[in-house]
VOTORFI-898953 format. One record per residue (C-alpha): residue number from 1; residue in one letter; x, y, z. Coordinates in steps of 0.1 Angstrom, whole numbers, plus 5000, padded with zeros to 4 digits. Example, Ala and Ser with C-alpha at 12.3 -4.5 7.8 and 13.67 -1.06 7.14 Angstrom:
2
(1; A; (5123; 4955; 5078));
(2; S; (5137; 4989; 5071));
***
This chain:
447
(1; M; (2974; 2142; 2664));
(2; T; (2974; 2179; 2672));
(3; D; (2957; 2210; 2657));
(4; N; (2990; 2217; 2639));
(5; D; (2990; 2183; 2622));
(6; L; (2955; 2191; 2607));
(7; S; (2959; 2228; 2600));
(8; G; (2964; 2221; 2563));
(9; L; (2932; 2201; 2562));
(10; Y; (2913; 2228; 2581));
(11; E; (2924; 2253; 2555));
(12; K; (2911; 2231; 2527));
(13; I; (2878; 2227; 2545));
(14; D; (2874; 2265; 2548));
(15; A; (2884; 2271; 2512));
(16; A; (2860; 2244; 2500));
(17; A; (2832; 2258; 2522));
(18; S; (2837; 2292; 2507));
(19; E; (2835; 2278; 2472));
(20; V; (2803; 2259; 2479));
(21; A; (2786; 2288; 2498));
(22; Q; (2766; 2302; 2469));
(23; D; (2753; 2267; 2460));
(24; V; (2743; 2263; 2496));
(25; I; (2724; 2296; 2496));
(26; E; (2706; 2286; 2463));
(27; W; (2697; 2252; 2478));
(28; R; (2684; 2268; 2509));
(29; H; (2662; 2292; 2489));
(30; H; (2648; 2264; 2468));
(31; I; (2639; 2243; 2498));
(32; H; (2625; 2273; 2516));
(33; Q; (2601; 2281; 2487));
(34; N; (2590; 2245; 2485));
(35; P; (2583; 2234; 2521));
(36; E; (2566; 2202; 2530));
(37; L; (2550; 2191; 2563));
(38; S; (2560; 2162; 2584));
(39; N; (2558; 2128; 2567));
(40; R; (2551; 2145; 2534));
(41; E; (2586; 2155; 2524));
(42; E; (2586; 2137; 2491));
(43; N; (2600; 2165; 2469));
(44; T; (2625; 2175; 2496));
(45; E; (2637; 2138; 2495));
(46; K; (2641; 2140; 2457));
(47; F; (2660; 2172; 2459));
(48; I; (2684; 2158; 2484));
(49; L; (2690; 2127; 2463));
(50; E; (2697; 2148; 2432));
(51; R; (2722; 2169; 2451));
(52; L; (2740; 2139; 2466));
(53; E; (2743; 2123; 2432));
(54; E; (2757; 2156; 2417));
(55; I; (2782; 2157; 2445));
(56; G; (2795; 2123; 2433));
(57; I; (2785; 2100; 2462));
(58; D; (2783; 2064; 2449));
(59; G; (2747; 2054; 2443));
(60; D; (2753; 2022; 2463));
(61; D; (2761; 2044; 2493));
(62; I; (2727; 2063; 2491));
(63; V; (2695; 2049; 2505));
(64; S; (2661; 2067; 2505));
(65; G; (2626; 2060; 2518));
(66; I; (2637; 2055; 2554));
(67; A; (2611; 2064; 2579));
(68; G; (2590; 2077; 2551));
(69; H; (2611; 2102; 2532));
(70; G; (2644; 2100; 2550));
(71; V; (2677; 2098; 2531));
(72; V; (2709; 2082; 2544));
(73; A; (2743; 2084; 2526));
(74; Y; (2779; 2074; 2533));
(75; I; (2810; 2093; 2525));
(76; R; (2839; 2068; 2527));
(77; G; (2872; 2081; 2539));
(78; G; (2902; 2069; 2520));
(79; N; (2929; 2075; 2547));
(80; T; (2935; 2041; 2563));
(81; D; (2958; 2053; 2591));
(82; G; (2948; 2045; 2626));
(83; D; (2915; 2031; 2638));
(84; P; (2887; 2041; 2614));
(85; R; (2854; 2054; 2629));
(86; T; (2820; 2066; 2617));
(87; I; (2805; 2099; 2626));
(88; L; (2767; 2105; 2621));
(89; L; (2758; 2140; 2609));
(90; R; (2720; 2147; 2610));
(91; A; (2697; 2173; 2595));
(92; D; (2659; 2175; 2598));
(93; T; (2639; 2182; 2567));
(94; D; (2602; 2191; 2575));
(95; A; (2584; 2224; 2576));
(96; L; (2556; 2238; 2598));
(97; P; (2519; 2247; 2593));
(98; V; (2527; 2284; 2595));
(99; K; (2518; 2313; 2572));
(100; E; (2551; 2330; 2564));
(101; D; (2555; 2367; 2570));
(102; S; (2593; 2370; 2568));
(103; G; (2594; 2395; 2539));
(104; E; (2620; 2373; 2521));
(105; E; (2619; 2374; 2483));
(106; F; (2620; 2336; 2484));
(107; A; (2592; 2333; 2510));
(108; S; (2569; 2303; 2509));
(109; E; (2534; 2307; 2494));
(110; K; (2527; 2270; 2497));
(111; T; (2495; 2254; 2512));
(112; D; (2489; 2217; 2518));
(113; Q; (2452; 2211; 2510));
(114; D; (2452; 2175; 2520));
(115; Y; (2471; 2173; 2553));
(116; P; (2451; 2159; 2582));
(117; G; (2433; 2187; 2599));
(118; G; (2441; 2211; 2571));
(119; P; (2444; 2228; 2547));
(120; F; (2475; 2245; 2562));
(121; P; (2499; 2271; 2549));
(122; I; (2534; 2258; 2550));
(123; A; (2567; 2275; 2559));
(124; H; (2602; 2267; 2570));
(125; A; (2597; 2287; 2602));
(126; C; (2622; 2266; 2622));
(127; G; (2651; 2267; 2598));
(128; H; (2651; 2231; 2586));
(129; D; (2657; 2244; 2551));
(130; T; (2691; 2258; 2563));
(131; H; (2698; 2225; 2581));
(132; V; (2694; 2205; 2549));
(133; A; (2714; 2230; 2528));
(134; M; (2743; 2232; 2553));
(135; L; (2746; 2194; 2555));
(136; L; (2745; 2191; 2517));
(137; G; (2773; 2217; 2516));
(138; A; (2793; 2198; 2542));
(139; A; (2788; 2166; 2522));
(140; K; (2803; 2183; 2491));
(141; V; (2832; 2196; 2511));
(142; L; (2839; 2163; 2529));
(143; H; (2834; 2142; 2497));
(144; G; (2860; 2164; 2480));
(145; L; (2885; 2157; 2508));
(146; R; (2876; 2121; 2514));
(147; D; (2910; 2107; 2505));
(148; E; (2925; 2126; 2534));
(149; I; (2899; 2115; 2560));
(150; N; (2903; 2084; 2582));
(151; G; (2868; 2069; 2586));
(152; D; (2833; 2073; 2573));
(153; I; (2807; 2101; 2575));
(154; L; (2771; 2089; 2577));
(155; L; (2748; 2116; 2565));
(156; V; (2712; 2115; 2579));
(157; F; (2684; 2136; 2564));
(158; Q; (2656; 2130; 2588));
(159; P; (2619; 2137; 2582));
(160; A; (2591; 2145; 2606));
(161; E; (2611; 2162; 2634));
(162; E; (2582; 2184; 2641));
(163; G; (2561; 2153; 2647));
(164; P; (2540; 2132; 2624));
(165; P; (2502; 2136; 2621));
(166; A; (2481; 2119; 2647));
(167; G; (2479; 2082; 2640));
(168; E; (2511; 2081; 2619));
(169; D; (2546; 2069; 2629));
(170; G; (2576; 2090; 2620));
(171; G; (2606; 2111; 2632));
(172; A; (2639; 2101; 2647));
(173; D; (2626; 2071; 2666));
(174; L; (2614; 2054; 2634));
(175; M; (2645; 2066; 2616));
(176; V; (2668; 2049; 2642));
(177; E; (2647; 2018; 2641));
(178; E; (2647; 2014; 2603));
(179; M; (2684; 2023; 2600));
(180; D; (2692; 1997; 2626));
(181; E; (2672; 1971; 2608));
(182; Q; (2690; 1979; 2575));
(183; G; (2725; 1976; 2591));
(184; F; (2736; 2012; 2593));
(185; F; (2747; 2008; 2629));
(186; N; (2770; 1978; 2623));
(187; P; (2795; 1990; 2632));
(188; A; (2778; 2018; 2652));
(189; P; (2788; 2054; 2648));
(190; S; (2811; 2066; 2675));
(191; M; (2795; 2101; 2676));
(192; A; (2763; 2118; 2665));
(193; F; (2763; 2155; 2656));
(194; G; (2737; 2180; 2644));
(195; I; (2731; 2218; 2641));
(196; H; (2701; 2239; 2648));
(197; I; (2698; 2274; 2635));
(198; G; (2683; 2300; 2657));
(199; P; (2679; 2336; 2670));
(200; A; (2715; 2344; 2679));
(201; P; (2743; 2365; 2662));
(202; V; (2753; 2352; 2627));
(203; G; (2781; 2327; 2632));
(204; S; (2778; 2324; 2670));
(205; I; (2776; 2290; 2686));
(206; T; (2757; 2284; 2718));
(207; Y; (2753; 2253; 2738));
(208; A; (2742; 2239; 2771));
(209; R; (2763; 2216; 2793));
(210; G; (2741; 2186; 2802));
(211; I; (2705; 2189; 2793));
(212; Q; (2700; 2213; 2765));
(213; N; (2665; 2206; 2753));
(214; A; (2635; 2192; 2771));
(215; A; (2620; 2158; 2770));
(216; S; (2586; 2158; 2753));
(217; E; (2555; 2138; 2747));
(218; T; (2522; 2143; 2729));
(219; V; (2490; 2142; 2750));
(220; K; (2455; 2135; 2736));
(221; I; (2425; 2141; 2759));
(222; T; (2391; 2128; 2748));
(223; I; (2359; 2139; 2765));
(224; V; (2327; 2120; 2754));
(225; G; (2292; 2131; 2761));
(226; E; (2259; 2124; 2743));
(227; Q; (2250; 2141; 2710));
(228; V; (2217; 2160; 2708));
(229; H; (2201; 2189; 2688));
(230; G; (2211; 2223; 2700));
(231; S; (2174; 2232; 2707));
(232; T; (2171; 2205; 2734));
(233; P; (2205; 2203; 2752));
(234; W; (2189; 2188; 2783));
(235; Q; (2182; 2156; 2763));
(236; G; (2219; 2150; 2758));
(237; I; (2252; 2156; 2776));
(238; D; (2273; 2185; 2764));
(239; P; (2311; 2177; 2766));
(240; M; (2320; 2214; 2762));
(241; P; (2317; 2225; 2798));
(242; A; (2339; 2196; 2808));
(243; V; (2364; 2206; 2782));
(244; G; (2364; 2242; 2797));
(245; D; (2370; 2229; 2832));
(246; V; (2398; 2206; 2820));
(247; L; (2416; 2235; 2803));
(248; S; (2412; 2258; 2832));
(249; N; (2423; 2232; 2858));
(250; M; (2455; 2222; 2841));
(251; G; (2471; 2252; 2857));
(252; Q; (2466; 2237; 2891));
(253; I; (2492; 2210; 2883));
(254; Y; (2519; 2238; 2884));
(255; R; (2509; 2244; 2921));
(256; Q; (2512; 2207; 2930));
(257; I; (2548; 2200; 2918));
(258; D; (2580; 2215; 2932));
(259; V; (2587; 2249; 2916));
(260; K; (2623; 2238; 2910));
(261; E; (2610; 2212; 2885));
(262; R; (2610; 2229; 2851));
(263; F; (2581; 2216; 2830));
(264; S; (2552; 2228; 2808));
(265; I; (2518; 2216; 2798));
(266; T; (2505; 2231; 2765));
(267; L; (2471; 2222; 2751));
(268; G; (2470; 2239; 2717));
(269; H; (2444; 2221; 2695));
(270; I; (2408; 2212; 2700));
(271; V; (2386; 2191; 2676));
(272; D; (2349; 2191; 2681));
(273; Q; (2323; 2168; 2664));
(274; G; (2295; 2193; 2670));
(275; R; (2281; 2221; 2649));
(276; F; (2266; 2255; 2656));
(277; N; (2232; 2239; 2661));
(278; I; (2244; 2205; 2674));
(279; V; (2257; 2195; 2708));
(280; G; (2285; 2172; 2697));
(281; K; (2292; 2138; 2712));
(282; Q; (2330; 2140; 2715));
(283; V; (2358; 2166; 2719));
(284; E; (2395; 2159; 2715));
(285; I; (2422; 2181; 2730));
(286; Y; (2458; 2178; 2717));
(287; G; (2489; 2192; 2734));
(288; T; (2524; 2185; 2747));
(289; V; (2541; 2179; 2780));
(290; R; (2577; 2189; 2783));
(291; S; (2602; 2186; 2812));
(292; L; (2639; 2190; 2818));
(293; T; (2638; 2159; 2840));
(294; T; (2622; 2127; 2829));
(295; D; (2615; 2117; 2865));
(296; V; (2587; 2142; 2868));
(297; V; (2568; 2133; 2836));
(298; E; (2551; 2102; 2852));
(299; D; (2538; 2123; 2880));
(300; I; (2525; 2149; 2856));
(301; N; (2508; 2123; 2835));
(302; R; (2491; 2108; 2866));
(303; R; (2477; 2142; 2876));
(304; I; (2465; 2149; 2840));
(305; E; (2447; 2116; 2840));
(306; R; (2431; 2122; 2874));
(307; Y; (2418; 2157; 2864));
(308; V; (2404; 2145; 2831));
(309; T; (2387; 2115; 2845));
(310; N; (2372; 2132; 2875));
(311; I; (2361; 2164; 2857));
(312; A; (2345; 2144; 2829));
(313; E; (2326; 2123; 2854));
(314; A; (2314; 2154; 2873));
(315; H; (2298; 2166; 2841));
(316; G; (2282; 2132; 2833));
(317; C; (2308; 2125; 2806));
(318; T; (2337; 2100; 2802));
(319; G; (2373; 2111; 2798));
(320; S; (2404; 2094; 2787));
(321; V; (2440; 2104; 2781));
(322; E; (2466; 2090; 2757));
(323; F; (2503; 2098; 2758));
(324; S; (2525; 2092; 2727));
(325; D; (2556; 2103; 2708));
(326; E; (2578; 2102; 2739));
(327; I; (2611; 2120; 2730));
(328; P; (2640; 2120; 2754));
(329; P; (2659; 2152; 2763));
(330; V; (2688; 2164; 2743));
(331; V; (2718; 2159; 2766));
(332; N; (2752; 2172; 2758));
(333; A; (2774; 2152; 2782));
(334; P; (2800; 2175; 2798));
(335; E; (2827; 2153; 2785));
(336; W; (2815; 2159; 2749));
(337; I; (2813; 2196; 2755));
(338; D; (2848; 2198; 2768));
(339; A; (2860; 2178; 2738));
(340; I; (2842; 2199; 2712));
(341; L; (2848; 2234; 2725));
(342; P; (2881; 2239; 2707));
(343; T; (2863; 2230; 2674));
(344; Y; (2835; 2255; 2682));
(345; E; (2860; 2282; 2688));
(346; R; (2881; 2275; 2657));
(347; V; (2850; 2276; 2635));
(348; A; (2834; 2307; 2652));
(349; G; (2866; 2327; 2650));
(350; D; (2857; 2362; 2663));
(351; K; (2820; 2352; 2668));
(352; P; (2809; 2344; 2703));
(353; V; (2808; 2309; 2717));
(354; V; (2784; 2310; 2747));
(355; E; (2771; 2286; 2772));
(356; I; (2733; 2290; 2777));
(357; P; (2706; 2276; 2800));
(358; P; (2685; 2246; 2789));
(359; S; (2655; 2252; 2766));
(360; M; (2620; 2239; 2770));
(361; G; (2620; 2233; 2732));
(362; Y; (2624; 2196; 2722));
(363; D; (2643; 2181; 2693));
(364; D; (2643; 2144; 2685));
(365; V; (2680; 2145; 2675));
(366; S; (2681; 2132; 2711));
(367; E; (2673; 2097; 2698));
(368; F; (2707; 2097; 2680));
(369; I; (2727; 2114; 2707));
(370; A; (2713; 2092; 2734));
(371; R; (2723; 2061; 2715));
(372; F; (2757; 2071; 2702));
(373; G; (2769; 2100; 2723));
(374; G; (2777; 2134; 2707));
(375; V; (2766; 2170; 2707));
(376; Y; (2738; 2192; 2693));
(377; A; (2751; 2227; 2683));
(378; L; (2730; 2259; 2682));
(379; L; (2742; 2282; 2654));
(380; G; (2732; 2318; 2653));
(381; G; (2716; 2331; 2621));
(382; Q; (2702; 2366; 2628));
(383; D; (2714; 2402; 2625));
(384; I; (2718; 2408; 2662));
(385; A; (2746; 2411; 2688));
(386; F; (2748; 2402; 2725));
(387; T; (2758; 2432; 2747));
(388; Q; (2780; 2429; 2777));
(389; D; (2750; 2433; 2800));
(390; G; (2733; 2403; 2784));
(391; K; (2709; 2422; 2762));
(392; V; (2703; 2419; 2725));
(393; E; (2708; 2447; 2699));
(394; K; (2702; 2450; 2662));
(395; V; (2731; 2449; 2638));
(396; G; (2728; 2469; 2606));
(397; D; (2701; 2492; 2593));
(398; E; (2682; 2463; 2577));
(399; S; (2682; 2441; 2608));
(400; R; (2649; 2426; 2617));
(401; G; (2661; 2420; 2653));
(402; M; (2657; 2388; 2673));
(403; V; (2628; 2366; 2660));
(404; P; (2621; 2332; 2676));
(405; N; (2618; 2299; 2657));
(406; H; (2582; 2290; 2647));
(407; S; (2573; 2327; 2643));
(408; P; (2557; 2337; 2610));
(409; Q; (2585; 2364; 2609));
(410; F; (2613; 2340; 2616));
(411; Y; (2643; 2346; 2593));
(412; V; (2679; 2335; 2588));
(413; N; (2707; 2356; 2573));
(414; D; (2723; 2335; 2544));
(415; D; (2757; 2345; 2558));
(416; A; (2752; 2320; 2585));
(417; L; (2751; 2290; 2562));
(418; E; (2789; 2289; 2555));
(419; Y; (2795; 2287; 2592));
(420; G; (2772; 2257; 2594));
(421; V; (2790; 2240; 2565));
(422; R; (2823; 2245; 2582));
(423; L; (2810; 2234; 2616));
(424; H; (2798; 2201; 2602));
(425; A; (2830; 2195; 2583));
(426; H; (2854; 2205; 2612));
(427; V; (2835; 2184; 2637));
(428; A; (2836; 2154; 2614));
(429; V; (2873; 2157; 2606));
(430; D; (2882; 2163; 2643));
(431; H; (2864; 2132; 2654));
(432; L; (2875; 2109; 2627));
(433; M; (2911; 2120; 2629));
(434; G; (2912; 2115; 2667));
(435; E; (2910; 2152; 2679));
(436; L; (2875; 2151; 2693));
(437; N; (2869; 2123; 2718));
(438; A; (2848; 2118; 2749));
(439; E; (2849; 2088; 2773));
(440; V; (2811; 2084; 2774));
(441; A; (2791; 2059; 2753));
(442; G; (2758; 2078; 2754));
(443; T; (2736; 2101; 2775));
(444; E; (2705; 2080; 2784));
(445; D; (2716; 2077; 2820));
(446; E; (2723; 2115; 2822));
(447; A; (2686; 2124; 2818));
***
């Protein structure tokens, strides 16, 4: 087929996306005002189920409770021409422990009193509210056009992308495992696709060719001393000096690995068992290790373990390190990028489509793309513009400028949502109707 053969279907997609746009905005506002942290997305799950049922998707084609609060649904295409395929469209559903300061009328005021380590304020400071709303909008569009589509759309609403609490399983890895056990990959999807909203011009689409997002893992460092009353510290072993040395010496690892290797070590959370008048026995340090090449991670891990063990011993303590939640990099294979660029340009219209460098941010959508092949698109959602010299300028008197994800001030212009609905739907139709193909089975070897 050619673009001309599908032009009528594209027009129907765009018209349907325009019709559903206000619903998508209202869905987004509801989800935004009612955020839930990773592995606690119970009400978000219920909201998704209600919307899918309203859209008219057969109840037998909707399954909930996957990987905790994940939802999976099929839209069955009715066009039997050619060789039917399945495309997987994914959106993440969880929020962050951030106190929102966006100024939106629909800003979150929620707090989770019971979350491990909390209480925490909660906000959709990474845009997952928009991801859910856009995929629901695309579901409504595609369901309405299902009789003209050859193949199936597998909708995946995934919890815990930001990472489950310590000691809990969750996220894409568990979602893939449980979906596989329940037969969702028989036959396997021939493409996985997702969208992440971010600080770029409304309607723009950015992408990296090859590695787009870093590999990541969680690190837990434990330093154990000997508890004692604060009035007699010499009778115990204080783990705090060892913790201080561990934190200050992590920077030395950057001097021991080739500067061309892009990686980061972030230690961002400390839990102490002590008190203002007690020298505690144990301190736990939590963080992440990220890298654009998986080869260097083992070397980094060995160095972290060596520093922790030796520094702890020098202070009379014991030290140990645990690595978990290993997430592969997001890799947009060049063949997939070449195949999808015409779709990007059609959807973006007069908005920019721009290749960008890789990001050190991680996203566990990589679990789906590594297994089935596909692409992760970055959709712009802010009131800014790129200048010819590569700078960013505000657009409009009310613009809040460029604000990164995870910031308390993070915002998304609702005008971006219709672009996301159209992008999901155009990609699905192009792939299922034979316009978007790549001769690669996955990206695991690319990393």
